[in-house]
Structures are given as C-alpha cells and as structure tokens.
Biotite code that builds the C-alpha atoms (Angstrom):
import biotite.structure as struc

atoms = struc.array([
    struc.Atom([126.006, 86.218, 105.219], chain_id="A", res_id=1, res_name="MET", atom_name="CA", element="C"),
    struc.Atom([124.545, 89.716, 105.170], chain_id="A", res_id=2, res_name="THR", atom_name="CA", element="C"),
    struc.Atom([123.939, 92.559, 107.589], chain_id="A", res_id=3, res_name="ASP", atom_name="CA", element="C"),
    struc.Atom([120.277, 92.489, 106.972], chain_id="A", res_id=4, res_name="THR", atom_name="CA", element="C"),
    struc.Atom([117.699, 91.236, 109.359], chain_id="A", res_id=5, res_name="THR", atom_name="CA", element="C"),
    struc.Atom([115.522, 88.151, 108.955], chain_id="A", res_id=6, res_name="THR", atom_name="CA", element="C"),
    struc.Atom([111.693, 87.804, 108.632], chain_id="A", res_id=7, res_name="ALA", atom_name="CA", element="C"),
    struc.Atom([110.945, 90.722, 106.405], chain_id="A", res_id=8, res_name="ALA", atom_name="CA", element="C"),
    struc.Atom([112.388, 93.630, 108.319], chain_id="A", res_id=9, res_name="THR", atom_name="CA", element="C"),
    struc.Atom([114.090, 95.573, 105.656], chain_id="A", res_id=10, res_name="PRO", atom_name="CA", element="C"),
    struc.Atom([117.316, 97.246, 106.661], chain_id="A", res_id=11, res_name="ALA", atom_name="CA", element="C"),
    struc.Atom([119.776, 99.482, 104.623], chain_id="A", res_id=12, res_name="PRO", atom_name="CA", element="C"),
    struc.Atom([122.664, 97.874, 102.684], chain_id="A", res_id=13, res_name="ILE", atom_name="CA", element="C"),
    struc.Atom([125.898, 99.653, 103.276], chain_id="A", res_id=14, res_name="THR", atom_name="CA", element="C"),
    struc.Atom([126.703, 102.426, 100.637], chain_id="A", res_id=15, res_name="VAL", atom_name="CA", element="C"),
    struc.Atom([130.332, 103.275, 100.719], chain_id="A", res_id=16, res_name="ASP", atom_name="CA", element="C"),
    struc.Atom([131.603, 106.749, 100.316], chain_id="A", res_id=17, res_name="ALA", atom_name="CA", element="C"),
    struc.Atom([132.611, 106.328, 96.683], chain_id="A", res_id=18, res_name="ALA", atom_name="CA", element="C"),
    struc.Atom([129.132, 105.201, 95.685], chain_id="A", res_id=19, res_name="ALA", atom_name="CA", element="C"),
    struc.Atom([127.463, 107.945, 97.687], chain_id="A", res_id=20, res_name="ALA", atom_name="CA", element="C"),
    struc.Atom([129.511, 110.661, 96.180], chain_id="A", res_id=21, res_name="ASP", atom_name="CA", element="C"),
    struc.Atom([129.126, 109.515, 92.513], chain_id="A", res_id=22, res_name="ALA", atom_name="CA", element="C"),
    struc.Atom([125.454, 108.351, 92.842], chain_id="A", res_id=23, res_name="PHE", atom_name="CA", element="C"),
    struc.Atom([123.873, 110.725, 95.387], chain_id="A", res_id=24, res_name="PRO", atom_name="CA", element="C"),
    struc.Atom([120.446, 109.559, 96.669], chain_id="A", res_id=25, res_name="GLY", atom_name="CA", element="C"),
    struc.Atom([120.786, 105.962, 95.555], chain_id="A", res_id=26, res_name="VAL", atom_name="CA", element="C"),
    struc.Atom([120.172, 103.385, 98.392], chain_id="A", res_id=27, res_name="GLU", atom_name="CA", element="C"),
    struc.Atom([119.375, 99.655, 98.817], chain_id="A", res_id=28, res_name="VAL", atom_name="CA", element="C"),
    struc.Atom([117.222, 98.049, 101.429], chain_id="A", res_id=29, res_name="LEU", atom_name="CA", element="C"),
    struc.Atom([117.335, 94.371, 101.968], chain_id="A", res_id=30, res_name="GLY", atom_name="CA", element="C"),
    struc.Atom([115.726, 91.393, 103.965], chain_id="A", res_id=31, res_name="THR", atom_name="CA", element="C"),
    struc.Atom([116.258, 87.742, 104.180], chain_id="A", res_id=32, res_name="VAL", atom_name="CA", element="C"),
    struc.Atom([113.402, 85.370, 103.631], chain_id="A", res_id=33, res_name="ALA", atom_name="CA", element="C"),
    struc.Atom([112.858, 81.562, 103.788], chain_id="A", res_id=34, res_name="ASP", atom_name="CA", element="C"),
    struc.Atom([111.423, 80.062, 100.684], chain_id="A", res_id=35, res_name="VAL", atom_name="CA", element="C"),
    struc.Atom([108.007, 78.285, 101.304], chain_id="A", res_id=36, res_name="ARG", atom_name="CA", element="C"),
    struc.Atom([107.833, 74.677, 100.288], chain_id="A", res_id=37, res_name="ASP", atom_name="CA", element="C"),
    struc.Atom([104.738, 74.798, 98.220], chain_id="A", res_id=38, res_name="GLU", atom_name="CA", element="C"),
    struc.Atom([102.091, 77.235, 96.661], chain_id="A", res_id=39, res_name="GLY", atom_name="CA", element="C"),
    struc.Atom([104.637, 79.900, 95.618], chain_id="A", res_id=40, res_name="LEU", atom_name="CA", element="C"),
    struc.Atom([104.099, 79.520, 91.752], chain_id="A", res_id=41, res_name="ALA", atom_name="CA", element="C"),
    struc.Atom([100.381, 79.681, 92.170], chain_id="A", res_id=42, res_name="GLU", atom_name="CA", element="C"),
    struc.Atom([100.572, 82.747, 94.346], chain_id="A", res_id=43, res_name="ALA", atom_name="CA", element="C"),
    struc.Atom([102.841, 84.533, 91.836], chain_id="A", res_id=44, res_name="ALA", atom_name="CA", element="C"),
    struc.Atom([100.533, 83.600, 88.870], chain_id="A", res_id=45, res_name="GLU", atom_name="CA", element="C"),
    struc.Atom([97.531, 85.031, 90.798], chain_id="A", res_id=46, res_name="GLU", atom_name="CA", element="C"),
    struc.Atom([99.507, 88.399, 91.366], chain_id="A", res_id=47, res_name="LEU", atom_name="CA", element="C"),
    struc.Atom([100.592, 88.396, 87.769], chain_id="A", res_id=48, res_name="TRP", atom_name="CA", element="C"),
    struc.Atom([97.065, 87.995, 86.529], chain_id="A", res_id=49, res_name="LEU", atom_name="CA", element="C"),
    struc.Atom([95.820, 90.790, 88.674], chain_id="A", res_id=50, res_name="ALA", atom_name="CA", element="C"),
    struc.Atom([98.544, 93.041, 87.163], chain_id="A", res_id=51, res_name="GLN", atom_name="CA", element="C"),
    struc.Atom([97.751, 92.017, 83.602], chain_id="A", res_id=52, res_name="HIS", atom_name="CA", element="C"),
    struc.Atom([94.160, 93.209, 84.243], chain_id="A", res_id=53, res_name="ALA", atom_name="CA", element="C"),
    struc.Atom([95.472, 96.624, 85.327], chain_id="A", res_id=54, res_name="LEU", atom_name="CA", element="C"),
    struc.Atom([98.089, 97.218, 82.509], chain_id="A", res_id=55, res_name="TRP", atom_name="CA", element="C"),
    struc.Atom([96.056, 96.099, 79.423], chain_id="A", res_id=56, res_name="GLN", atom_name="CA", element="C"),
    struc.Atom([95.534, 99.016, 77.074], chain_id="A", res_id=57, res_name="GLY", atom_name="CA", element="C"),
    struc.Atom([98.119, 101.246, 78.405], chain_id="A", res_id=58, res_name="HIS", atom_name="CA", element="C"),
    struc.Atom([100.542, 102.858, 76.046], chain_id="A", res_id=59, res_name="SER", atom_name="CA", element="C"),
    struc.Atom([104.343, 102.678, 76.095], chain_id="A", res_id=60, res_name="ARG", atom_name="CA", element="C"),
    struc.Atom([104.286, 106.373, 76.769], chain_id="A", res_id=61, res_name="ALA", atom_name="CA", element="C"),
    struc.Atom([102.035, 106.043, 79.846], chain_id="A", res_id=62, res_name="GLU", atom_name="CA", element="C"),
    struc.Atom([104.426, 103.376, 81.336], chain_id="A", res_id=63, res_name="ILE", atom_name="CA", element="C"),
    struc.Atom([107.529, 105.335, 80.546], chain_id="A", res_id=64, res_name="ARG", atom_name="CA", element="C"),
    struc.Atom([105.970, 108.567, 81.999], chain_id="A", res_id=65, res_name="ASN", atom_name="CA", element="C"),
    struc.Atom([104.648, 107.084, 85.229], chain_id="A", res_id=66, res_name="HIS", atom_name="CA", element="C"),
    struc.Atom([106.441, 108.959, 88.064], chain_id="A", res_id=67, res_name="PRO", atom_name="CA", element="C"),
    struc.Atom([107.887, 105.787, 89.672], chain_id="A", res_id=68, res_name="ARG", atom_name="CA", element="C"),
    struc.Atom([108.990, 104.472, 86.232], chain_id="A", res_id=69, res_name="VAL", atom_name="CA", element="C"),
    struc.Atom([110.459, 107.777, 85.367], chain_id="A", res_id=70, res_name="ALA", atom_name="CA", element="C"),
    struc.Atom([112.513, 107.860, 88.579], chain_id="A", res_id=71, res_name="ALA", atom_name="CA", element="C"),
    struc.Atom([114.194, 104.652, 87.704], chain_id="A", res_id=72, res_name="TYR", atom_name="CA", element="C"),
    struc.Atom([114.753, 105.707, 84.108], chain_id="A", res_id=73, res_name="ARG", atom_name="CA", element="C"),
    struc.Atom([116.719, 108.608, 85.588], chain_id="A", res_id=74, res_name="GLN", atom_name="CA", element="C"),
    struc.Atom([118.802, 106.077, 87.529], chain_id="A", res_id=75, res_name="LEU", atom_name="CA", element="C"),
    struc.Atom([119.575, 104.349, 84.214], chain_id="A", res_id=76, res_name="SER", atom_name="CA", element="C"),
    struc.Atom([120.802, 107.537, 82.753], chain_id="A", res_id=77, res_name="LYS", atom_name="CA", element="C"),
    struc.Atom([122.936, 108.151, 85.789], chain_id="A", res_id=78, res_name="LEU", atom_name="CA", element="C"),
    struc.Atom([124.708, 104.760, 85.559], chain_id="A", res_id=79, res_name="ILE", atom_name="CA", element="C"),
    struc.Atom([125.333, 105.348, 81.798], chain_id="A", res_id=80, res_name="GLY", atom_name="CA", element="C"),
    struc.Atom([122.699, 103.243, 80.239], chain_id="A", res_id=81, res_name="THR", atom_name="CA", element="C"),
    struc.Atom([120.059, 104.309, 77.700], chain_id="A", res_id=82, res_name="ASP", atom_name="CA", element="C"),
    struc.Atom([116.523, 103.673, 79.283], chain_id="A", res_id=83, res_name="PRO", atom_name="CA", element="C"),
    struc.Atom([115.017, 103.373, 75.873], chain_id="A", res_id=84, res_name="ASP", atom_name="CA", element="C"),
    struc.Atom([117.407, 100.592, 74.819], chain_id="A", res_id=85, res_name="ARG", atom_name="CA", element="C"),
    struc.Atom([117.682, 98.988, 78.295], chain_id="A", res_id=86, res_name="GLN", atom_name="CA", element="C"),
    struc.Atom([114.703, 100.065, 80.231], chain_id="A", res_id=87, res_name="PRO", atom_name="CA", element="C"),
    struc.Atom([114.520, 99.656, 84.051], chain_id="A", res_id=88, res_name="PRO", atom_name="CA", element="C"),
    struc.Atom([113.207, 96.357, 85.245], chain_id="A", res_id=89, res_name="SER", atom_name="CA", element="C"),
    struc.Atom([109.737, 97.380, 86.101], chain_id="A", res_id=90, res_name="ILE", atom_name="CA", element="C"),
    struc.Atom([109.172, 99.204, 82.807], chain_id="A", res_id=91, res_name="GLN", atom_name="CA", element="C"),
    struc.Atom([110.462, 96.120, 80.876], chain_id="A", res_id=92, res_name="ALA", atom_name="CA", element="C"),
    struc.Atom([108.306, 93.665, 82.867], chain_id="A", res_id=93, res_name="LEU", atom_name="CA", element="C"),
    struc.Atom([105.197, 95.702, 82.260], chain_id="A", res_id=94, res_name="ILE", atom_name="CA", element="C"),
    struc.Atom([105.846, 96.321, 78.500], chain_id="A", res_id=95, res_name="ASP", atom_name="CA", element="C"),
    struc.Atom([107.121, 92.936, 77.449], chain_id="A", res_id=96, res_name="ARG", atom_name="CA", element="C"),
    struc.Atom([104.947, 90.862, 79.720], chain_id="A", res_id=97, res_name="GLY", atom_name="CA", element="C"),
    struc.Atom([101.743, 92.626, 80.376], chain_id="A", res_id=98, res_name="LEU", atom_name="CA", element="C"),
    struc.Atom([100.922, 95.524, 78.108], chain_id="A", res_id=99, res_name="ARG", atom_name="CA", element="C"),
    struc.Atom([99.306, 94.357, 74.954], chain_id="A", res_id=100, res_name="GLY", atom_name="CA", element="C"),
    struc.Atom([100.040, 90.718, 75.761], chain_id="A", res_id=101, res_name="LYS", atom_name="CA", element="C"),
    struc.Atom([97.610, 87.784, 76.482], chain_id="A", res_id=102, res_name="PRO", atom_name="CA", element="C"),
    struc.Atom([97.316, 86.632, 80.007], chain_id="A", res_id=103, res_name="ALA", atom_name="CA", element="C"),
    struc.Atom([100.085, 84.281, 80.842], chain_id="A", res_id=104, res_name="GLY", atom_name="CA", element="C"),
    struc.Atom([102.667, 85.917, 78.701], chain_id="A", res_id=105, res_name="ALA", atom_name="CA", element="C"),
    struc.Atom([104.612, 87.286, 81.536], chain_id="A", res_id=106, res_name="TRP", atom_name="CA", element="C"),
    struc.Atom([108.228, 86.017, 82.078], chain_id="A", res_id=107, res_name="PRO", atom_name="CA", element="C"),
    struc.Atom([108.723, 82.837, 84.025], chain_id="A", res_id=108, res_name="ARG", atom_name="CA", element="C"),
    struc.Atom([112.168, 82.027, 85.409], chain_id="A", res_id=109, res_name="ILE", atom_name="CA", element="C"),
    struc.Atom([111.376, 80.056, 88.677], chain_id="A", res_id=110, res_name="ASN", atom_name="CA", element="C"),
    struc.Atom([108.767, 80.587, 91.330], chain_id="A", res_id=111, res_name="PRO", atom_name="CA", element="C"),
    struc.Atom([110.832, 82.745, 93.626], chain_id="A", res_id=112, res_name="VAL", atom_name="CA", element="C"),
    struc.Atom([112.027, 85.112, 90.881], chain_id="A", res_id=113, res_name="VAL", atom_name="CA", element="C"),
    struc.Atom([108.546, 85.118, 89.301], chain_id="A", res_id=114, res_name="ASP", atom_name="CA", element="C"),
    struc.Atom([107.007, 86.079, 92.658], chain_id="A", res_id=115, res_name="ALA", atom_name="CA", element="C"),
    struc.Atom([109.498, 88.914, 93.252], chain_id="A", res_id=116, res_name="VAL", atom_name="CA", element="C"),
    struc.Atom([108.951, 90.278, 89.787], chain_id="A", res_id=117, res_name="ASN", atom_name="CA", element="C"),
    struc.Atom([105.206, 90.180, 90.331], chain_id="A", res_id=118, res_name="ALA", atom_name="CA", element="C"),
    struc.Atom([105.585, 92.094, 93.519], chain_id="A", res_id=119, res_name="ALA", atom_name="CA", element="C"),
    struc.Atom([107.895, 94.591, 91.846], chain_id="A", res_id=120, res_name="ALA", atom_name="CA", element="C"),
    struc.Atom([105.282, 95.384, 89.152], chain_id="A", res_id=121, res_name="VAL", atom_name="CA", element="C"),
    struc.Atom([102.457, 95.520, 91.713], chain_id="A", res_id=122, res_name="THR", atom_name="CA", element="C"),
    struc.Atom([104.303, 98.250, 93.751], chain_id="A", res_id=123, res_name="ASP", atom_name="CA", element="C"),
    struc.Atom([106.303, 99.697, 90.897], chain_id="A", res_id=124, res_name="LEU", atom_name="CA", element="C"),
    struc.Atom([109.440, 99.163, 92.985], chain_id="A", res_id=125, res_name="ALA", atom_name="CA", element="C"),
    struc.Atom([112.718, 97.909, 91.609], chain_id="A", res_id=126, res_name="ALA", atom_name="CA", element="C"),
    struc.Atom([113.265, 94.676, 93.490], chain_id="A", res_id=127, res_name="LEU", atom_name="CA", element="C"),
    struc.Atom([115.923, 91.936, 93.182], chain_id="A", res_id=128, res_name="GLY", atom_name="CA", element="C"),
    struc.Atom([116.605, 88.604, 94.689], chain_id="A", res_id=129, res_name="VAL", atom_name="CA", element="C"),
    struc.Atom([119.776, 86.665, 95.448], chain_id="A", res_id=130, res_name="PHE", atom_name="CA", element="C"),
    struc.Atom([120.359, 83.189, 96.973], chain_id="A", res_id=131, res_name="ASP", atom_name="CA", element="C"),
    struc.Atom([121.263, 84.152, 100.533], chain_id="A", res_id=132, res_name="ALA", atom_name="CA", element="C"),
    struc.Atom([123.445, 81.137, 101.147], chain_id="A", res_id=133, res_name="ASP", atom_name="CA", element="C"),
    struc.Atom([125.726, 81.998, 98.156], chain_id="A", res_id=134, res_name="LYS", atom_name="CA", element="C"),
    struc.Atom([126.580, 85.493, 99.457], chain_id="A", res_id=135, res_name="VAL", atom_name="CA", element="C"),
    struc.Atom([129.794, 85.889, 101.400], chain_id="A", res_id=136, res_name="THR", atom_name="CA", element="C"),
    struc.Atom([129.725, 88.455, 104.146], chain_id="A", res_id=137, res_name="GLY", atom_name="CA", element="C"),
    struc.Atom([127.919, 91.792, 103.966], chain_id="A", res_id=138, res_name="ALA", atom_name="CA", element="C"),
    struc.Atom([126.557, 93.052, 100.697], chain_id="A", res_id=139, res_name="VAL", atom_name="CA", element="C"),
    struc.Atom([127.424, 96.733, 99.991], chain_id="A", res_id=140, res_name="ARG", atom_name="CA", element="C"),
    struc.Atom([126.848, 99.226, 97.192], chain_id="A", res_id=141, res_name="LEU", atom_name="CA", element="C"),
    struc.Atom([130.107, 100.284, 95.853], chain_id="A", res_id=142, res_name="THR", atom_name="CA", element="C"),
    struc.Atom([131.883, 101.549, 92.764], chain_id="A", res_id=143, res_name="VAL", atom_name="CA", element="C"),
    struc.Atom([134.138, 99.263, 90.668], chain_id="A", res_id=144, res_name="SER", atom_name="CA", element="C"),
    struc.Atom([137.875, 99.894, 90.927], chain_id="A", res_id=145, res_name="ARG", atom_name="CA", element="C"),
    struc.Atom([138.412, 98.419, 87.455], chain_id="A", res_id=146, res_name="GLY", atom_name="CA", element="C"),
    struc.Atom([139.513, 94.964, 86.544], chain_id="A", res_id=147, res_name="GLY", atom_name="CA", element="C"),
    struc.Atom([137.085, 93.003, 88.699], chain_id="A", res_id=148, res_name="GLU", atom_name="CA", element="C"),
    struc.Atom([135.967, 89.763, 87.104], chain_id="A", res_id=149, res_name="SER", atom_name="CA", element="C"),
    struc.Atom([132.290, 89.577, 86.618], chain_id="A", res_id=150, res_name="PHE", atom_name="CA", element="C"),
    struc.Atom([130.167, 86.747, 85.124], chain_id="A", res_id=151, res_name="LEU", atom_name="CA", element="C"),
    struc.Atom([126.706, 87.969, 84.189], chain_id="A", res_id=152, res_name="ALA", atom_name="CA", element="C"),
    struc.Atom([123.586, 85.828, 83.978], chain_id="A", res_id=153, res_name="LEU", atom_name="CA", element="C"),
    struc.Atom([123.369, 84.567, 80.353], chain_id="A", res_id=154, res_name="GLY", atom_name="CA", element="C"),
    struc.Atom([126.919, 85.509, 79.504], chain_id="A", res_id=155, res_name="ALA", atom_name="CA", element="C"),
    struc.Atom([129.276, 82.901, 78.018], chain_id="A", res_id=156, res_name="ASP", atom_name="CA", element="C"),
    struc.Atom([132.379, 84.158, 79.810], chain_id="A", res_id=157, res_name="HIS", atom_name="CA", element="C"),
    struc.Atom([133.521, 86.515, 82.513], chain_id="A", res_id=158, res_name="SER", atom_name="CA", element="C"),
    struc.Atom([134.265, 90.134, 81.747], chain_id="A", res_id=159, res_name="ALA", atom_name="CA", element="C"),
    struc.Atom([136.558, 92.658, 83.496], chain_id="A", res_id=160, res_name="GLU", atom_name="CA", element="C"),
    struc.Atom([134.763, 95.595, 84.699], chain_id="A", res_id=161, res_name="LEU", atom_name="CA", element="C"),
    struc.Atom([135.654, 99.205, 83.864], chain_id="A", res_id=162, res_name="ASP", atom_name="CA", element="C"),
    struc.Atom([136.286, 101.561, 86.749], chain_id="A", res_id=163, res_name="ALA", atom_name="CA", element="C"),
    struc.Atom([133.432, 103.584, 88.111], chain_id="A", res_id=164, res_name="GLY", atom_name="CA", element="C"),
    struc.Atom([130.510, 101.161, 87.700], chain_id="A", res_id=165, res_name="ARG", atom_name="CA", element="C"),
    struc.Atom([127.961, 101.089, 90.380], chain_id="A", res_id=166, res_name="LEU", atom_name="CA", element="C"),
    struc.Atom([127.879, 97.575, 91.674], chain_id="A", res_id=167, res_name="VAL", atom_name="CA", element="C"),
    struc.Atom([126.614, 95.426, 94.389], chain_id="A", res_id=168, res_name="LEU", atom_name="CA", element="C"),
    struc.Atom([129.458, 93.304, 95.979], chain_id="A", res_id=169, res_name="ALA", atom_name="CA", element="C"),
    struc.Atom([129.992, 91.076, 98.869], chain_id="A", res_id=170, res_name="ASP", atom_name="CA", element="C"),
    struc.Atom([133.329, 90.131, 100.560], chain_id="A", res_id=171, res_name="ASP", atom_name="CA", element="C"),
    struc.Atom([134.273, 87.730, 97.781], chain_id="A", res_id=172, res_name="ALA", atom_name="CA", element="C"),
    struc.Atom([133.066, 89.260, 94.461], chain_id="A", res_id=173, res_name="ARG", atom_name="CA", element="C"),
    struc.Atom([130.927, 91.659, 92.383], chain_id="A", res_id=174, res_name="VAL", atom_name="CA", element="C"),
    struc.Atom([127.432, 90.450, 92.470], chain_id="A", res_id=175, res_name="LEU", atom_name="CA", element="C"),
    struc.Atom([125.573, 92.734, 90.334], chain_id="A", res_id=176, res_name="SER", atom_name="CA", element="C"),
    struc.Atom([125.928, 95.686, 87.940], chain_id="A", res_id=177, res_name="LEU", atom_name="CA", element="C"),
    struc.Atom([123.478, 97.568, 89.961], chain_id="A", res_id=178, res_name="PHE", atom_name="CA", element="C"),
    struc.Atom([119.986, 97.966, 88.543], chain_id="A", res_id=179, res_name="ALA", atom_name="CA", element="C"),
    struc.Atom([121.167, 96.596, 85.248], chain_id="A", res_id=180, res_name="HIS", atom_name="CA", element="C"),
    struc.Atom([122.499, 92.975, 85.373], chain_id="A", res_id=181, res_name="ARG", atom_name="CA", element="C"),
    struc.Atom([123.018, 90.418, 87.984], chain_id="A", res_id=182, res_name="ASP", atom_name="CA", element="C"),
    struc.Atom([125.772, 87.861, 88.214], chain_id="A", res_id=183, res_name="GLY", atom_name="CA", element="C"),
    struc.Atom([125.419, 84.095, 87.914], chain_id="A", res_id=184, res_name="VAL", atom_name="CA", element="C"),
    struc.Atom([127.094, 83.274, 91.262], chain_id="A", res_id=185, res_name="HIS", atom_name="CA", element="C"),
    struc.Atom([124.279, 84.183, 93.567], chain_id="A", res_id=186, res_name="GLN", atom_name="CA", element="C"),
    struc.Atom([121.380, 83.435, 91.247], chain_id="A", res_id=187, res_name="SER", atom_name="CA", element="C"),
    struc.Atom([118.257, 81.861, 92.663], chain_id="A", res_id=188, res_name="VAL", atom_name="CA", element="C"),
    struc.Atom([117.503, 78.217, 91.584], chain_id="A", res_id=189, res_name="THR", atom_name="CA", element="C"),
    struc.Atom([114.901, 75.593, 92.481], chain_id="A", res_id=190, res_name="ALA", atom_name="CA", element="C"),
    struc.Atom([117.323, 74.525, 95.257], chain_id="A", res_id=191, res_name="ALA", atom_name="CA", element="C"),
    struc.Atom([117.429, 77.901, 97.019], chain_id="A", res_id=192, res_name="SER", atom_name="CA", element="C"),
    struc.Atom([116.064, 77.798, 100.369], chain_id="A", res_id=193, res_name="ARG", atom_name="CA", element="C"),
    struc.Atom([116.763, 81.350, 101.761], chain_id="A", res_id=194, res_name="ARG", atom_name="CA", element="C"),
    struc.Atom([116.781, 84.459, 99.712], chain_id="A", res_id=195, res_name="VAL", atom_name="CA", element="C"),
    struc.Atom([118.136, 87.946, 99.963], chain_id="A", res_id=196, res_name="LEU", atom_name="CA", element="C"),
    struc.Atom([115.496, 90.351, 98.721], chain_id="A", res_id=197, res_name="LEU", atom_name="CA", element="C"),
    struc.Atom([116.653, 93.830, 97.662], chain_id="A", res_id=198, res_name="LEU", atom_name="CA", element="C"),
    struc.Atom([114.871, 97.084, 96.974], chain_id="A", res_id=199, res_name="GLY", atom_name="CA", element="C"),
    struc.Atom([116.290, 99.987, 95.079], chain_id="A", res_id=200, res_name="CYS", atom_name="CA", element="C"),
    struc.Atom([115.624, 103.523, 96.419], chain_id="A", res_id=201, res_name="VAL", atom_name="CA", element="C"),
    struc.Atom([116.364, 106.489, 94.021], chain_id="A", res_id=202, res_name="VAL", atom_name="CA", element="C"),
    struc.Atom([115.462, 110.211, 94.171], chain_id="A", res_id=203, res_name="PRO", atom_name="CA", element="C"),
    struc.Atom([111.755, 110.445, 93.605], chain_id="A", res_id=204, res_name="GLY", atom_name="CA", element="C"),
    struc.Atom([111.028, 107.180, 95.245], chain_id="A", res_id=205, res_name="ILE", atom_name="CA", element="C"),
    struc.Atom([109.953, 107.143, 99.021], chain_id="A", res_id=206, res_name="ASP", atom_name="CA", element="C"),
    struc.Atom([112.158, 104.712, 100.856], chain_id="A", res_id=207, res_name="PRO", atom_name="CA", element="C"),
    struc.Atom([109.249, 103.590, 103.079], chain_id="A", res_id=208, res_name="GLN", atom_name="CA", element="C"),
    struc.Atom([107.334, 102.518, 99.785], chain_id="A", res_id=209, res_name="SER", atom_name="CA", element="C"),
    struc.Atom([110.279, 100.363, 98.812], chain_id="A", res_id=210, res_name="VAL", atom_name="CA", element="C"),
    struc.Atom([110.488, 98.851, 102.359], chain_id="A", res_id=211, res_name="ALA", atom_name="CA", element="C"),
    struc.Atom([106.708, 98.154, 102.274], chain_id="A", res_id=212, res_name="ASP", atom_name="CA", element="C"),
    struc.Atom([107.228, 96.356, 98.987], chain_id="A", res_id=213, res_name="SER", atom_name="CA", element="C"),
    struc.Atom([110.024, 94.305, 100.367], chain_id="A", res_id=214, res_name="LEU", atom_name="CA", element="C"),
    struc.Atom([107.823, 93.262, 103.318], chain_id="A", res_id=215, res_name="VAL", atom_name="CA", element="C"),
    struc.Atom([105.043, 92.130, 100.722], chain_id="A", res_id=216, res_name="ARG", atom_name="CA", element="C"),
    struc.Atom([107.481, 90.370, 98.666], chain_id="A", res_id=217, res_name="ALA", atom_name="CA", element="C"),
    struc.Atom([108.954, 88.556, 101.662], chain_id="A", res_id=218, res_name="ALA", atom_name="CA", element="C"),
    struc.Atom([105.424, 87.484, 102.812], chain_id="A", res_id=219, res_name="ALA", atom_name="CA", element="C"),
    struc.Atom([104.715, 86.249, 99.317], chain_id="A", res_id=220, res_name="LEU", atom_name="CA", element="C"),
    struc.Atom([107.960, 84.162, 99.257], chain_id="A", res_id=221, res_name="VAL", atom_name="CA", element="C"),
    struc.Atom([107.564, 82.767, 102.771], chain_id="A", res_id=222, res_name="THR", atom_name="CA", element="C"),
    struc.Atom([103.791, 82.272, 102.576], chain_id="A", res_id=223, res_name="GLY", atom_name="CA", element="C"),
    struc.Atom([103.380, 83.945, 105.846], chain_id="A", res_id=224, res_name="ARG", atom_name="CA", element="C"),
    struc.Atom([101.463, 87.093, 104.602], chain_id="A", res_id=225, res_name="GLY", atom_name="CA", element="C"),
])
C-alpha cells in the first residue's frame, strides 16, 4: 500500500533525490481515508454551492492572480506546461465551474472526486485522490527515466514518457504526471472503498495549510468531520 497513515493524519510522500534537485520546494502530503456509505454526494454539492456564491462575479485575472493560484501557476511553468493553456486544477475548477456559471454547473465525476474537488476549491489547495487499493507499495515523487508506459485518464492508448518528467509512481508504475494528469490505473470509481488523498505543496504555499485541507477533505469523504 502506501507509507501514509490512516484516519486523516497527513504524512509526507517520499521525494527522491532526482525530483528534489530538479524541482526544489515541491512536496506531497498524503493520507488514507475510508469512503462513507451514504451522504457524500449531498455533502459535496453543499460545499460546491457555498463556493459558487463566493466566486460569482470574479474576473479571470482575479483568479489567476490570487497568491495561492499564482503559486501553483509557477509550478506549471516549472514542469514545462503553459498555465494559460493548461491552468492548475484549482484555477480550472473555479473558472470553468463557478465563475460566471449558474449554480450546479460545476464538474461532476463521482461523489468522492467531486468532494475532493470541492475541498480543493474551498481551501485553494491542489488536492488529488487515488483508489488506495489499486496502489502497489509506497507512492513517491520522482522523475521519469524515459520510456515508462503511461495510460492517462481519457486517453485512447498508452504513451511512453520522455525523461525528466515529474511524476508520482508506486512500486509498479507511473501513476500521475504530477499536478497535470492522472493515470487510469488508480482512478477512483463508485466501487472504491478506500482512497489515498494527496496534497501538493509548492514554494509560496504553507505546508500546514495543505495538511489542514487534507484533514478536511478526509473528514468530508469519511463523514466523520
């Protein structure tokens, strides 16, 4: 499984030397949470509705220039993506699902993912979620060697990665092009009963704020908050 603890106690994911050297200040926190049996979709909708009221009327520039969003935009540049063409997740969620949109227009995937996205927008923290029972061994932040096979969510076929990509990997495979695109293997479905929640720390983002966001996300997913 993973080297994180259970019951909403965030712990650092291993960052190997290559990733630390190439992408200084980038860290990941994680925690494992059980998925509640009922009420999660309703709780996620309630949180989304509250955020919709907050972000109505804001401009794209206001979202882009918020200090926390700006910090994640810098990460996009660091990993070689254009944050205007491929904005960081929290910017995209606000801009495409909340700002200037009617209530209820936010993206819906499944209750767990929807809840984690709502928590991410609430705290302006880049959060992710994997099916914990599909992860093999410990998750680590590393740099691709080149040639690894990666099947991204929504892709028709696997691709071979170039060397030097910042990725999350377990003992069996690359799980995610970090802070950009997750793989299909560990994706959360309606059948997922235990999930690995992940939070991204970058320069300009206080690690404790990400840990707090993970605690709140875990409480939302488990229904124990």
